[in-house]
N, C-alpha and C positions, 0 to 999 in steps of 0.2 A: 591561736598559734603562738607558740613560745618564742619562735625566732623573729616574730614581727609584732612587738608590743604596741606599736602605734597604730596597728590595723591599716597599714598602707597597702592598697591592692598591688599584688605582685603579678608580674607577667608569667605565662605558663612555664617557661624554662626555670624561673626561680622557684615556682611552686614544686616542679618535679625534683629539683635539686634538694629542696627542703624535705620532701617525702622520702627520698633516698637516704638522706642523712638520718632521719628519724628511724627508718627501718634498720640502718646500719647500727645505730645506737641500741635499738631494741633487741635485735638478733645477736649482736656482738660478733659480727663477721670477722673482724681483725683478730680478735682473741682466739676464735676457733681455728683460723688459718695458722696462727702461731703455734697452737697445740698440735695441729696436723704436721707442720714442718718439724717440730721437735720429735714427734713420734717417728717420722720418716728417717730422720738422722739417727735415731736410736736403734731402729729395726730396718736395715737396708734390704734384707732378703724378702721380708713381707711386703715392703714397698715395691720392690722389683716384681714380685708376683702380682700384686694388685695392678700395677701399671701395665704389665704384659697381658693380664686377663682383660682389662678394660680396652687395650689396644686391639686384641684379637676379637673381642666381641663387637667392637665398634666397626670393624671392616664389613661384616655382613649387614650391619644396621645401616651403614653409609651406602652400600650397594642397593639395599632395599629402598632407602629414602630417595636415592637418585632414580631408581626405576619408577617409583611412585610419582615423583615430580615430573620425570620425562613423559610418563604415560598420560598424566593430566595435561601437560602442555601439548603433546601431540593430539590428544583428544579434542582439546579446545581449538587448536589450529585446524584440524580436520573438520570439526563441526562448523567452524566459520567458513571454510572453503565450500563445504557441501551446502550449507544453508545459503551462503552468498550466491552460489551457482543456482540453487533452486529459486531464490528470490529474484535473481536476474531473469531466469526463464519465465517465471510467473509474471513479472512486470512487463516483459516483452509481449507475452501472450495477451495480457490484459490490455496493453496499448493497442495491439493489432485488432483485438475484438472490439474495443471502443471506437477505433477509427473506422472499421468496417460497419459497425452499427450506426455511427454518425453519418457515414456516406450513404448507407441504405436509407436511413430516415430522411436525409436531405433529398435523395433521389425520389423517393416515394412522395414526399410532400411537394416537390417540384412537379412531379407528374400529375398529382391531383390538382394543383393550381393551374397547370397548363391545360388539362382536360376541361376544367371548369371554365377557364377563359375562352377556350376554343368553342365550347358548347354555347356559351352566351353570345359570342360573336356569330356563330352559325345560326342560332335561333333568331337573332336580330336581322341577319341577312335574309333568312327565309321569310321572316315577317315582312320585310321591305319588298322582297320578291313577290309575295302574295298580293301585297297592295298594288304593286305595279301591274301584275297580271290582271287583277280585278279591274284596274283602270283601263287596260288596253284590250283585253280579250272580252268581247261581248258574249253573254250567255255562259260564262264560266261558272261551274258548280264547285263550291267549296264546302265540303261536308254535306250538310243537308240544306244549305242555303243556295238558292239560285241567284245568280247575278244577271239581271236582264238589262239588256240595252233595248231601247224602244224601237230601234231600226232593224234589229235582226232577231231571229229566233234563238231561244236558249239552247245551248249545247252542253251535254253532260259527257264528261270524259271518264270512261270506266275501262280499265284494262286495255288501253290503247285503242278502243273503238269509239267512234262518234255515234251518238244516237240523237236523232232530231225529232221534234214534234211536227206533225203535219196538220 
């Protein structure tokens, strides 16, 4: 860099200013502007025609640019509203589905645990009842086993009828 012979690092604003100054020197903007001003002063009708043509051509270009920018802004805003609404509806539906699924899973798991617990308690109660019946009822038949009491005859209970051996 010619403007910084000591190679001191410059901040971005100083670098930008240095680049603009180099471009200005290379393109010679000031000299060309002076030539354009001199031509405009020497030929006022041509200058008036050029200014009027540029002004008349810039009106439709400005309207078109405003239309394009407005269309893009409205499209973006509309897209955000539509997508925001769709995302909100989707999130609400997902939340409801997950809550219902969780509730259903918890309910079914609780039902399975409750059934298992009640079946084990019922089985243990039936086993204790069977033991008590075997101890108290003489001649009671459980399955294919006869429980005999030596003082009484064995009794087999089948479909509500008593059969006794003679």
